[in-house]
VEXLO-684663 format. One record per residue (C-alpha): residue number from 1; residue in one letter; chain; x, y, z. Coordinates in nm, 4 decimals, decimal comma. Example, Ala and Ser with C-alpha at 12.3 -4.5 7.8 and 13.67 -1.06 7.14 Angstrom:
// residues 2
- tinu	fiza	filum	x	y	z
- 1	a	A	1,2300	-0,4500	0,7800
- 2	s	A	1,3670	-0,1060	0,7140
END
This chain:
// residues 486
- tinu	fiza	filum	x	y	z
- 1	x	A	-4,3732	-11,0576	1,4562
- 2	x	A	-4,6304	-10,9651	1,7176
- 3	x	A	-4,9900	-10,8914	1,6275
- 4	x	A	-4,9689	-10,5203	1,7270
- 5	x	A	-4,6671	-10,4832	1,5012
- 6	x	A	-4,8458	-10,6520	1,2114
- 7	x	A	-5,1453	-10,4235	1,2519
- 8	x	A	-4,9290	-10,1113	1,2572
- 9	x	A	-4,7205	-10,2385	0,9659
- 10	x	A	-5,0271	-10,2936	0,7482
- 11	x	A	-5,1812	-9,9540	0,8252
- 12	x	A	-4,8479	-9,7747	0,7794
- 13	x	A	-4,7773	-9,9606	0,4532
- 14	x	A	-5,1129	-9,8570	0,3130
- 15	x	A	-5,0514	-9,4942	0,4089
- 16	x	A	-4,6993	-9,5046	0,2651
- 17	x	A	-4,8211	-9,6505	-0,0641
- 18	x	A	-5,0831	-9,3788	-0,1033
- 19	x	A	-4,8364	-9,1088	-0,0003
- 20	x	A	-4,5731	-9,2416	-0,2411
- 21	x	A	-4,8100	-9,2269	-0,5375
- 22	x	A	-4,9228	-8,8734	-0,4464
- 23	x	A	-4,5656	-8,7511	-0,3925
- 24	x	A	-4,4399	-8,8988	-0,7205
- 25	x	A	-4,7323	-8,7405	-0,9054
- 26	x	A	-4,6391	-8,4009	-0,7620
- 27	x	A	-4,2687	-8,4572	-0,8257
- 28	x	A	-4,3140	-8,5434	-1,1929
- 29	x	A	-4,5235	-8,2400	-1,2842
- 30	x	A	-4,2080	-8,0698	-1,4132
- 31	x	A	-4,0751	-8,2858	-1,6947
- 32	x	A	-3,8051	-8,3890	-1,7789
- 33	x	A	-3,6323	-8,4606	-1,4509
- 34	x	A	-3,2714	-8,3429	-1,3967
- 35	x	A	-2,9860	-8,5675	-1,5097
- 36	x	A	-2,8159	-8,7940	-1,2534
- 37	x	A	-2,4903	-8,6511	-1,1114
- 38	x	A	-2,3204	-8,9925	-1,1031
- 39	x	A	-2,3553	-9,2655	-1,3635
- 40	x	A	-2,1580	-9,5601	-1,4929
- 41	x	A	-1,9855	-9,4714	-1,8232
- 42	x	A	-2,0304	-9,8289	-1,9413
- 43	x	A	-2,4047	-9,8030	-1,8917
- 44	x	A	-2,5220	-9,4551	-2,0013
- 45	x	A	-2,8257	-9,3178	-1,8222
- 46	x	A	-3,1542	-9,3492	-2,0086
- 47	x	A	-3,4170	-9,1056	-1,8830
- 48	x	A	-3,7639	-9,2431	-1,8115
- 49	x	A	-4,0132	-9,2181	-2,0920
- 50	x	A	-4,3056	-9,0725	-1,8957
- 51	x	A	-4,4138	-8,9719	-1,5432
- 52	x	A	-4,6332	-9,2802	-1,5234
- 53	x	A	-4,3205	-9,4936	-1,5591
- 54	x	A	-4,1691	-9,3292	-1,2506
- 55	x	A	-4,4849	-9,3890	-1,0465
- 56	x	A	-4,5075	-9,7541	-1,1505
- 57	x	A	-4,1408	-9,8143	-1,0716
- 58	x	A	-4,1715	-9,6513	-0,7295
- 59	x	A	-4,4757	-9,8549	-0,6290
- 60	x	A	-4,3179	-10,1706	-0,7659
- 61	x	A	-3,9984	-10,1219	-0,5653
- 62	x	A	-4,1991	-10,0582	-0,2501
- 63	x	A	-4,3927	-10,3795	-0,2998
- 64	x	A	-4,0878	-10,5879	-0,3858
- 65	x	A	-3,8516	-10,4595	-0,1173
- 66	x	A	-4,0745	-10,5149	0,1852
- 67	x	A	-3,7669	-10,5791	0,3979
- 68	x	A	-3,6524	-10,2186	0,3495
- 69	x	A	-3,9946	-10,1011	0,4649
- 70	x	A	-3,9896	-10,3168	0,7783
- 71	x	A	-3,6370	-10,2038	0,8654
- 72	x	A	-3,7286	-9,8378	0,8274
- 73	x	A	-4,0446	-9,8940	1,0296
- 74	x	A	-3,8406	-10,0235	1,3238
- 75	x	A	-3,6113	-9,7203	1,3011
- 76	x	A	-3,8989	-9,4728	1,2867
- 77	x	A	-4,0839	-9,6303	1,5788
- 78	x	A	-3,7716	-9,6220	1,7954
- 79	x	A	-3,7325	-9,2523	1,7130
- 80	x	A	-4,0844	-9,1281	1,7770
- 81	x	A	-4,2061	-9,3288	2,0760
- 82	x	A	-4,2120	-9,0909	2,3742
- 83	x	A	-4,0286	-9,3207	2,6186
- 84	x	A	-3,9569	-9,6812	2,7007
- 85	x	A	-3,9847	-9,7948	3,0614
- 86	x	A	-3,7845	-10,1087	2,9928
- 87	x	A	-3,5520	-10,1925	2,7050
- 88	x	A	-3,7041	-10,5401	2,6881
- 89	x	A	-4,0530	-10,3999	2,6265
- 90	x	A	-4,1941	-10,4217	2,2768
- 91	x	A	-4,2783	-10,0628	2,1732
- 92	x	A	-4,5449	-10,1920	1,9347
- 93	x	A	-4,7343	-10,3480	2,2250
- 94	x	A	-4,6725	-10,0797	2,4880
- 95	x	A	-4,7423	-9,7857	2,2558
- 96	x	A	-4,9852	-9,9482	2,0115
- 97	x	A	-5,2677	-9,6987	2,0670
- 98	x	A	-5,0280	-9,4040	2,0622
- 99	x	A	-4,8752	-9,5187	1,7329
- 100	x	A	-5,2107	-9,5932	1,5689
- 101	x	A	-5,3119	-9,2311	1,6262
- 102	x	A	-4,9958	-9,1145	1,4503
- 103	x	A	-4,9904	-9,3289	1,1388
- 104	x	A	-4,9661	-9,0181	0,9092
- 105	x	A	-4,6548	-8,8983	1,0935
- 106	x	A	-4,5043	-9,2478	1,0774
- 107	x	A	-4,5798	-9,2674	0,7043
- 108	x	A	-4,4156	-8,9283	0,6422
- 109	x	A	-4,0960	-9,0350	0,8148
- 110	x	A	-4,1003	-9,3636	0,6233
- 111	x	A	-4,1316	-9,1809	0,2913
- 112	x	A	-3,8292	-8,9643	0,3730
- 113	x	A	-3,6391	-9,2763	0,4790
- 114	x	A	-3,7240	-9,4387	0,1438
- 115	x	A	-3,6069	-9,1273	-0,0418
- 116	x	A	-3,2826	-9,1367	0,1573
- 117	x	A	-3,2253	-9,5036	0,0691
- 118	x	A	-3,2909	-9,4452	-0,2986
- 119	x	A	-3,0634	-9,1421	-0,3051
- 120	x	A	-2,7875	-9,3372	-0,1301
- 121	x	A	-2,8078	-9,6064	-0,3988
- 122	x	A	-2,7996	-9,3410	-0,6701
- 123	x	A	-2,4802	-9,1907	-0,5225
- 124	x	A	-2,2964	-9,5198	-0,4756
- 125	x	A	-1,9511	-9,4421	-0,6142
- 126	x	A	-1,8855	-9,8051	-0,7083
- 127	x	A	-2,2195	-9,8901	-0,8700
- 128	x	A	-2,4507	-9,5871	-0,9081
- 129	x	A	-2,8131	-9,6765	-0,9747
- 130	x	A	-2,9561	-9,4143	-1,2095
- 131	x	A	-3,3067	-9,5603	-1,1872
- 132	x	A	-3,3060	-9,4833	-0,8158
- 133	x	A	-3,1970	-9,1289	-0,9000
- 134	x	A	-3,5093	-9,0505	-1,1022
- 135	x	A	-3,7241	-9,1939	-0,8270
- 136	x	A	-3,5394	-9,0135	-0,5464
- 137	x	A	-3,5374	-8,6661	-0,7002
- 138	x	A	-3,9057	-8,6884	-0,7911
- 139	x	A	-3,9930	-8,8157	-0,4431
- 140	x	A	-3,7963	-8,5393	-0,2685
- 141	x	A	-3,9755	-8,2799	-0,4799
- 142	x	A	-4,3121	-8,4370	-0,4035
- 143	x	A	-4,2473	-8,4558	-0,0280
- 144	x	A	-4,1414	-8,0899	0,0015
- 145	x	A	-4,4883	-7,9532	0,0659
- 146	x	A	-4,4878	-7,7822	0,4075
- 147	x	A	-4,2451	-7,5538	0,5982
- 148	x	A	-4,2255	-7,7696	0,9098
- 149	x	A	-4,1227	-8,1090	1,0378
- 150	x	A	-3,9421	-8,3558	0,8154
- 151	x	A	-3,9735	-8,1377	0,5051
- 152	x	A	-3,7419	-7,8820	0,6652
- 153	x	A	-3,4702	-8,0908	0,8248
- 154	x	A	-3,4677	-8,4112	0,6231
- 155	x	A	-3,5420	-8,2201	0,3033
- 156	x	A	-3,2508	-7,9824	0,3611
- 157	x	A	-3,0034	-8,2674	0,4139
- 158	x	A	-3,1224	-8,4382	0,0960
- 159	x	A	-3,0854	-8,1174	-0,1068
- 160	x	A	-2,7366	-8,0713	0,0355
- 161	x	A	-2,6462	-8,4289	-0,0602
- 162	x	A	-2,7771	-8,3703	-0,4131
- 163	x	A	-2,5665	-8,0551	-0,4542
- 164	x	A	-2,2560	-8,2398	-0,3324
- 165	x	A	-2,3410	-8,5693	-0,5078
- 166	x	A	-2,2647	-8,7469	-0,1797
- 167	x	A	-2,4618	-9,0205	-0,0100
- 168	x	A	-2,6987	-8,8849	0,2582
- 169	x	A	-2,5680	-8,9268	0,6078
- 170	x	A	-2,2006	-8,9047	0,5168
- 171	x	A	-1,9857	-8,6426	0,6840
- 172	x	A	-1,9019	-8,4079	0,3997
- 173	x	A	-1,6014	-8,2535	0,5711
- 174	x	A	-1,3367	-8,4318	0,7758
- 175	x	A	-1,1040	-8,2702	1,0321
- 176	x	A	-0,7317	-8,3178	1,0125
- 177	x	A	-0,6005	-8,6136	1,2068
- 178	x	A	-0,4719	-8,5272	1,5542
- 179	x	A	-0,2073	-8,6842	1,7814
- 180	x	A	-0,4789	-8,8808	1,9597
- 181	x	A	-0,5709	-9,0726	1,6433
- 182	x	A	-0,4179	-9,3787	1,4803
- 183	x	A	-0,3655	-9,2069	1,1440
- 184	x	A	-0,1685	-8,9190	1,2989
- 185	x	A	0,1598	-8,8488	1,1200
- 186	x	A	0,3661	-8,5725	1,2824
- 187	x	A	0,5887	-8,5404	0,9742
- 188	x	A	0,3097	-8,5090	0,7189
- 189	x	A	0,2561	-8,1767	0,5429
- 190	x	A	-0,0963	-8,1733	0,4035
- 191	x	A	-0,3140	-7,8800	0,3016
- 192	x	A	-0,6168	-7,8279	0,5177
- 193	x	A	-0,9460	-7,9173	0,3578
- 194	x	A	-1,1394	-7,6166	0,2396
- 195	x	A	-1,4830	-7,7487	0,3223
- 196	x	A	-1,7453	-7,9013	0,0998
- 197	x	A	-1,6926	-7,9332	-0,2753
- 198	x	A	-1,9953	-7,9027	-0,4995
- 199	x	A	-2,0702	-8,1246	-0,7966
- 200	x	A	-2,1598	-7,9452	-1,1197
- 201	x	A	-2,4398	-8,1784	-1,2256
- 202	x	A	-2,5579	-8,2146	-0,8666
- 203	x	A	-2,5785	-7,8358	-0,8340
- 204	x	A	-2,7966	-7,8211	-1,1465
- 205	x	A	-3,0319	-8,0759	-0,9926
- 206	x	A	-3,0437	-7,8874	-0,6612
- 207	x	A	-3,1118	-7,5583	-0,8426
- 208	x	A	-3,3950	-7,7306	-1,0313
- 209	x	A	-3,5450	-7,8417	-0,7023
- 210	x	A	-3,5116	-7,4951	-0,5439
- 211	x	A	-3,6711	-7,3396	-0,8526
- 212	x	A	-3,9624	-7,5800	-0,8232
- 213	x	A	-4,0195	-7,4618	-0,4676
- 214	x	A	-3,9823	-7,0952	-0,5587
- 215	x	A	-4,2449	-7,1243	-0,8316
- 216	x	A	-4,4773	-7,3294	-0,6122
- 217	x	A	-4,7453	-7,2522	-0,3585
- 218	x	A	-4,7141	-7,0392	-0,0452
- 219	x	A	-4,6246	-7,3402	0,1696
- 220	x	A	-4,3463	-7,4446	-0,0664
- 221	x	A	-4,2029	-7,0918	-0,0792
- 222	x	A	-4,2009	-7,0828	0,2999
- 223	x	A	-4,0166	-7,4152	0,2961
- 224	x	A	-3,7689	-7,2661	0,0496
- 225	x	A	-3,6933	-6,9902	0,3001
- 226	x	A	-3,6261	-7,2483	0,5700
- 227	x	A	-3,3877	-7,4314	0,3377
- 228	x	A	-3,2170	-7,1051	0,2390
- 229	x	A	-3,1616	-7,0159	0,6050
- 230	x	A	-2,9961	-7,3532	0,6621
- 231	x	A	-2,7956	-7,3438	0,3380
- 232	x	A	-2,6448	-7,0086	0,4410
- 233	x	A	-2,4542	-7,2072	0,7052
- 234	x	A	-2,2644	-7,3659	0,4143
- 235	x	A	-2,0815	-7,0734	0,2474
- 236	x	A	-1,9512	-7,3006	-0,0304
- 237	x	A	-2,3087	-7,3693	-0,1409
- 238	x	A	-2,4420	-7,0131	-0,1393
- 239	x	A	-2,3048	-6,8989	-0,4743
- 240	x	A	-2,3506	-7,2250	-0,6714
- 241	x	A	-2,7136	-7,2560	-0,5581
- 242	x	A	-2,7788	-6,8809	-0,6114
- 243	x	A	-2,9153	-6,8407	-0,2593
- 244	x	A	-2,8452	-6,4660	-0,2646
- 245	x	A	-3,0528	-6,4225	-0,5801
- 246	x	A	-3,3360	-6,6280	-0,4338
- 247	x	A	-3,3429	-6,4054	-0,1264
- 248	x	A	-3,3507	-6,0893	-0,3362
- 249	x	A	-3,6464	-6,2195	-0,5343
- 250	x	A	-3,8358	-6,3451	-0,2305
- 251	x	A	-3,7857	-6,0091	-0,0590
- 252	x	A	-4,0428	-5,8827	-0,3128
- 253	x	A	-4,2749	-6,1802	-0,2668
- 254	x	A	-4,6418	-6,0772	-0,2762
- 255	x	A	-4,7022	-6,2734	0,0460
- 256	x	A	-4,5641	-6,0828	0,3439
- 257	x	A	-4,5106	-6,4061	0,5370
- 258	x	A	-4,2518	-6,5211	0,2834
- 259	x	A	-4,0722	-6,1853	0,2814
- 260	x	A	-4,0673	-6,1819	0,6620
- 261	x	A	-3,8789	-6,5147	0,6581
- 262	x	A	-3,6113	-6,3441	0,4486
- 263	x	A	-3,5428	-6,1181	0,7481
- 264	x	A	-3,4179	-6,4218	0,9389
- 265	x	A	-3,1562	-6,4779	0,6680
- 266	x	A	-3,0178	-6,1225	0,6749
- 267	x	A	-2,7394	-6,1771	0,9289
- 268	x	A	-2,5805	-6,4709	0,7465
- 269	x	A	-2,6357	-6,3076	0,4090
- 270	x	A	-2,4440	-5,9987	0,5253
- 271	x	A	-2,1645	-6,2143	0,6643
- 272	x	A	-2,1300	-6,3865	0,3280
- 273	x	A	-2,1447	-6,0680	0,1163
- 274	x	A	-2,1791	-5,7350	0,2930
- 275	x	A	-2,2818	-5,5300	-0,0096
- 276	x	A	-2,5380	-5,7816	-0,1309
- 277	x	A	-2,6700	-5,8230	0,2241
- 278	x	A	-2,7060	-5,4466	0,2646
- 279	x	A	-2,8969	-5,4268	-0,0645
- 280	x	A	-3,1231	-5,7065	0,0594
- 281	x	A	-3,1869	-5,5222	0,3869
- 282	x	A	-3,2678	-5,2015	0,2022
- 283	x	A	-3,5109	-5,3852	-0,0232
- 284	x	A	-3,6896	-5,5352	0,2754
- 285	x	A	-3,6946	-5,1958	0,4450
- 286	x	A	-3,9003	-5,0559	0,1575
- 287	x	A	-4,1847	-5,2973	0,2357
- 288	x	A	-4,4659	-5,1444	0,4385
- 289	x	A	-4,6384	-5,4613	0,5637
- 290	x	A	-4,6538	-5,4919	0,9410
- 291	x	A	-4,5096	-5,8449	0,9563
- 292	x	A	-4,2026	-5,7416	0,7566
- 293	x	A	-4,1492	-5,4263	0,9636
- 294	x	A	-4,1573	-5,6317	1,2813
- 295	x	A	-3,9205	-5,8870	1,1303
- 296	x	A	-3,6693	-5,6153	1,0434
- 297	x	A	-3,6966	-5,4695	1,3934
- 298	x	A	-3,6302	-5,8110	1,5496
- 299	x	A	-3,2985	-5,8509	1,3637
- 300	x	A	-3,1883	-5,4890	1,4019
- 301	x	A	-2,9278	-5,5744	1,6671
- 302	x	A	-2,7671	-5,8267	1,4321
- 303	x	A	-2,7605	-5,5650	1,1584
- 304	x	A	-2,5815	-5,3182	1,3869
- 305	x	A	-2,3080	-5,5684	1,4603
- 306	x	A	-2,2459	-5,6292	1,0906
- 307	x	A	-2,3383	-5,3032	0,9149
- 308	x	A	-2,2430	-5,0488	1,1870
- 309	x	A	-2,3265	-4,7035	1,0498
- 310	x	A	-2,5265	-4,8405	0,7566
- 311	x	A	-2,7805	-4,9745	1,0075
- 312	x	A	-2,8466	-4,6326	1,1662
- 313	x	A	-3,1031	-4,5254	0,9003
- 314	x	A	-3,3019	-4,8398	0,9745
- 315	x	A	-3,3106	-4,7519	1,3451
- 316	x	A	-3,4120	-4,3913	1,2823
- 317	x	A	-3,6984	-4,5001	1,0596
- 318	x	A	-3,8186	-4,7651	1,3056
- 319	x	A	-3,8251	-4,5179	1,5929
- 320	x	A	-4,0792	-4,3199	1,3916
- 321	x	A	-4,3001	-4,6227	1,3300
- 322	x	A	-4,6556	-4,6321	1,4616
- 323	x	A	-4,6612	-4,9993	1,5611
- 324	x	A	-4,5933	-5,0727	1,9264
- 325	x	A	-4,4044	-5,3953	1,8492
- 326	x	A	-4,1652	-5,2209	1,6101
- 327	x	A	-4,1067	-4,9388	1,8576
- 328	x	A	-4,0417	-5,1827	2,1417
- 329	x	A	-3,7829	-5,3795	1,9416
- 330	x	A	-3,6163	-5,0681	1,8000
- 331	x	A	-3,5914	-4,8882	2,1356
- 332	x	A	-3,4250	-5,1922	2,2916
- 333	x	A	-3,1577	-5,1638	2,0199
- 334	x	A	-3,0742	-4,7992	2,0943
- 335	x	A	-2,7874	-4,9152	2,3154
- 336	x	A	-2,5955	-5,0323	2,0084
- 337	x	A	-2,5473	-4,6668	1,9114
- 338	x	A	-2,3015	-4,6174	2,1974
- 339	x	A	-2,0434	-4,8259	2,0129
- 340	x	A	-2,0633	-4,5895	1,7145
- 341	x	A	-2,1205	-4,2417	1,8580
- 342	x	A	-2,1730	-4,1848	2,2299
- 343	x	A	-2,3136	-3,8333	2,1807
- 344	x	A	-2,5686	-3,9514	1,9255
- 345	x	A	-2,6661	-4,2349	2,1595
- 346	x	A	-2,7161	-4,0002	2,4542
- 347	x	A	-2,9167	-3,7519	2,2468
- 348	x	A	-3,1386	-4,0335	2,1178
- 349	x	A	-3,2026	-4,1582	2,4711
- 350	x	A	-3,2892	-3,8078	2,5891
- 351	x	A	-3,5337	-3,7737	2,3010
- 352	x	A	-3,6958	-4,1112	2,3713
- 353	x	A	-3,7279	-4,0394	2,7439
- 354	x	A	-4,0375	-3,8327	2,6670
- 355	x	A	-4,1891	-4,0842	2,4236
- 356	x	A	-4,5626	-4,1379	2,4816
- 357	x	A	-4,5315	-4,5184	2,4705
- 358	x	A	-4,4397	-4,6660	2,8132
- 359	x	A	-4,2501	-4,9654	2,6697
- 360	x	A	-4,0100	-4,7321	2,4898
- 361	x	A	-3,9264	-4,5466	2,8088
- 362	x	A	-3,8858	-4,8734	2,9991
- 363	x	A	-3,6372	-5,0027	2,7434
- 364	x	A	-3,4076	-4,7091	2,8191
- 365	x	A	-3,3505	-4,8024	3,1837
- 366	x	A	-3,1046	-5,0924	3,1215
- 367	x	A	-2,8721	-4,8463	2,9476
- 368	x	A	-2,8680	-4,5893	3,2304
- 369	x	A	-2,5645	-4,7458	3,3995
- 370	x	A	-2,3596	-4,7160	3,0790
- 371	x	A	-2,4962	-4,3664	3,0283
- 372	x	A	-2,3818	-4,2514	3,3736
- 373	x	A	-2,0387	-4,4054	3,3225
- 374	x	A	-1,9844	-4,1982	3,0078
- 375	x	A	-2,1803	-3,8894	3,1152
- 376	x	A	-2,1613	-3,8715	3,4970
- 377	x	A	-2,2770	-3,5087	3,5024
- 378	x	A	-2,6032	-3,5960	3,3206
- 379	x	A	-2,6257	-3,2614	3,1435
- 380	x	A	-2,9242	-3,3865	2,9458
- 381	x	A	-3,1176	-3,4440	3,2729
- 382	x	A	-3,2145	-3,7904	3,1527
- 383	x	A	-3,2624	-3,9374	3,5014
- 384	x	A	-3,4954	-3,6626	3,6299
- 385	x	A	-3,7044	-3,6857	3,3130
- 386	x	A	-3,7522	-4,0599	3,3582
- 387	x	A	-3,8204	-4,0196	3,7310
- 388	x	A	-4,0866	-3,7530	3,6772
- 389	x	A	-4,2520	-3,9830	3,4272
- 390	x	A	-4,4090	-4,1750	3,7175
- 391	x	A	-4,4087	-4,5151	3,5472
- 392	x	A	-4,3727	-4,7678	3,8281
- 393	x	A	-4,1629	-5,0103	3,6216
- 394	x	A	-3,9178	-4,7336	3,5343
- 395	x	A	-3,9045	-4,6102	3,8945
- 396	x	A	-3,8464	-4,9597	4,0326
- 397	x	A	-3,5450	-5,0130	3,8088
- 398	x	A	-3,4127	-4,6639	3,8739
- 399	x	A	-3,4439	-4,7066	4,2522
- 400	x	A	-3,2138	-5,0067	4,2420
- 401	x	A	-2,9635	-4,8113	4,0334
- 402	x	A	-2,9740	-4,5058	4,2620
- 403	x	A	-2,9424	-4,7054	4,5841
- 404	x	A	-2,6429	-4,8863	4,4417
- 405	x	A	-2,4956	-4,5504	4,3397
- 406	x	A	-2,5500	-4,4199	4,6939
- 407	x	A	-2,3522	-4,7149	4,8265
- 408	x	A	-2,0499	-4,6974	4,5940
- 409	x	A	-2,0442	-4,3365	4,4628
- 410	x	A	-2,1944	-4,0862	4,7107
- 411	x	A	-2,0637	-3,7848	4,5149
- 412	x	A	-2,2558	-3,8850	4,2019
- 413	x	A	-2,5592	-3,9694	4,4112
- 414	x	A	-2,5524	-3,6220	4,5672
- 415	x	A	-2,5340	-3,4642	4,2218
- 416	x	A	-2,8339	-3,6688	4,1049
- 417	x	A	-3,0318	-3,5643	4,4133
- 418	x	A	-2,9581	-3,2015	4,3349
- 419	x	A	-3,0902	-3,2510	3,9794
- 420	x	A	-3,4022	-3,4209	4,1117
- 421	x	A	-3,4723	-3,1371	4,3554
- 422	x	A	-3,4077	-2,8779	4,0848
- 423	x	A	-3,6607	-3,0479	3,8551
- 424	x	A	-3,9164	-3,0746	4,1340
- 425	x	A	-3,9082	-3,4546	4,1609
- 426	x	A	-4,0733	-3,6311	4,4519
- 427	x	A	-3,8019	-3,8201	4,6429
- 428	x	A	-4,0379	-4,0088	4,8713
- 429	x	A	-4,0434	-4,3211	4,6448
- 430	x	A	-3,6629	-4,3309	4,6867
- 431	x	A	-3,6518	-4,2645	5,0621
- 432	x	A	-3,8975	-4,5416	5,1486
- 433	x	A	-3,6909	-4,8418	5,0297
- 434	x	A	-3,3648	-4,6747	5,1386
- 435	x	A	-3,5066	-4,6346	5,4907
- 436	x	A	-3,5997	-5,0013	5,5024
- 437	x	A	-3,2565	-5,1179	5,3916
- 438	x	A	-3,0234	-4,8629	5,5520
- 439	x	A	-3,2115	-4,6286	5,7882
- 440	x	A	-2,8904	-4,4646	5,9129
- 441	x	A	-2,7976	-4,3647	5,5573
- 442	x	A	-3,1437	-4,2208	5,5013
- 443	x	A	-3,1098	-4,0016	5,8100
- 444	x	A	-2,7641	-3,8866	5,6985
- 445	x	A	-2,8831	-3,7882	5,3512
- 446	x	A	-3,1909	-3,6086	5,4752
- 447	x	A	-2,9746	-3,4145	5,7197
- 448	x	A	-2,7360	-3,3279	5,4386
- 449	x	A	-3,0158	-3,1985	5,2151
- 450	x	A	-3,1518	-2,9927	5,5067
- 451	x	A	-2,8079	-2,8324	5,5533
- 452	x	A	-2,7589	-2,9826	5,8997
- 453	x	A	-2,4711	-3,2156	5,8161
- 454	x	A	-2,1969	-3,2808	5,5651
- 455	x	A	-2,2363	-3,5029	5,2624
- 456	x	A	-2,2217	-3,8718	5,3562
- 457	x	A	-1,9261	-4,0726	5,2318
- 458	x	A	-1,8844	-4,4363	5,1401
- 459	x	A	-1,9982	-4,6422	5,4367
- 460	x	A	-1,7305	-4,8421	5,6128
- 461	x	A	-1,7774	-5,2134	5,5917
- 462	x	A	-1,7202	-5,4220	5,9053
- 463	x	A	-1,4147	-5,6480	5,8857
- 464	x	A	-1,4800	-6,0064	5,7892
- 465	x	A	-1,4245	-6,2400	6,0805
- 466	x	A	-1,2164	-6,5500	6,0300
- 467	x	A	-1,4158	-6,8547	6,1303
- 468	x	A	-1,0938	-7,0326	6,2360
- 469	x	A	-0,9729	-6,7595	6,4752
- 470	x	A	-1,0850	-6,9629	6,7764
- 471	x	A	-0,8984	-7,2709	6,6564
- 472	x	A	-0,5588	-7,1065	6,6027
- 473	x	A	-0,3142	-7,1381	6,8929
- 474	x	A	-0,0618	-6,8816	7,0061
- 475	x	A	0,1983	-6,9998	6,7557
- 476	x	A	-0,0337	-6,9411	6,4620
- 477	x	A	-0,0938	-7,3103	6,4008
- 478	x	A	-0,4307	-7,4794	6,3637
- 479	x	A	-0,5290	-7,7320	6,6290
- 480	x	A	-0,4727	-8,0949	6,5415
- 481	x	A	-0,8475	-8,1561	6,5475
- 482	x	A	-0,8689	-7,9575	6,2248
- 483	x	A	-0,5763	-8,1329	6,0638
- 484	x	A	-0,8119	-8,3043	5,8235
- 485	x	A	-0,8453	-7,9738	5,6376
- 486	x	A	-0,4945	-8,0253	5,5057
END
């Protein structure tokens, strides 16, 4: 081995040894540890006598199995180095300084790799190693300390493996064989696999681990929310691991940051169980903290798609909120009302068109096209109210809409002009860009409004010229010079 690799290996080994002791101390604070899901009936599992035994065994295995450490070190370095200019370059030499500055990150990845190896040995179907189980479950608990990085992604996969009692890294579900595969049998009649299958003892161990996080510090509860959001992607694990109950309890967490993370789980929770998800949303809606109110407003569109009319009270309450962020998110969701009740949607837009907050009025403009399609007469005078507002962002968007309407629907454009004149709107901001783009249309409309001409109609488009007209002979055939186009 090269000298740079030896230097990194020694520094990383020292950091891993210290981190392993600290993680096992944290992971053995709750005693006894859960029972192993898989064990050999000929050799019954004997639980460790004390937490100190677990720590001594873990350090001893790390010292004895140095080959496992070196192998994992190579894997981690290949994963985290930013780039390699040449495959023949030694990353330890090229990136020595970069790696030395990131020894803590390397040590963290190595600890998760060690936990994965120990858990894989514990779940070996042929020869399960129960001693590795005690070490692995304590190490996973001790490493789950922050809601970011390896604790989220690697930790989630390890918890999933524990609940299924399957070796980490295995594909828990397999698709049916197709005609492109060797094992395809066109005459076979097999039931489709229903997804993952939980293990009773493994579920108990996973629930123990989730409970440890739920009763832990703020950082561990935030990590629990990240795991819950990922576990909701596995419907077969939601009920056995009591994810719905965890979310209901964390919705009342004294820290608003934890409760706000529950908002991110609402959509999947409603898909799994609509009634329980609605109860969870209502519980979160009773919280008055700003972070939670903003979190609910951010997922309001997802709630509309899944709760339909049950989400309307949330929208009505958010539109009365005092926070600008909540109002901005809620007003951008008003368009979802048109799929439930078009009249209620139009009335809500007319009411919000006079809102004192500019961002609320600006969020109404993207829905004006749909509004005019359903209500072409604009009895609510929504367009004149927004035009009189004078907000330049609103006027810019409305000008594009009106000039497009003038091009494709002159009758509707004439009706809108009449409403604008009736409400005393200044049309000069509309005439200026129209005169730059189509001056002849501007003159026609101004003459029409002055009573000197009839209403303009849809402008005639010039015919499109065929670029090959000059190359077609009298018999309608293309010259031989262009035969390559065939």
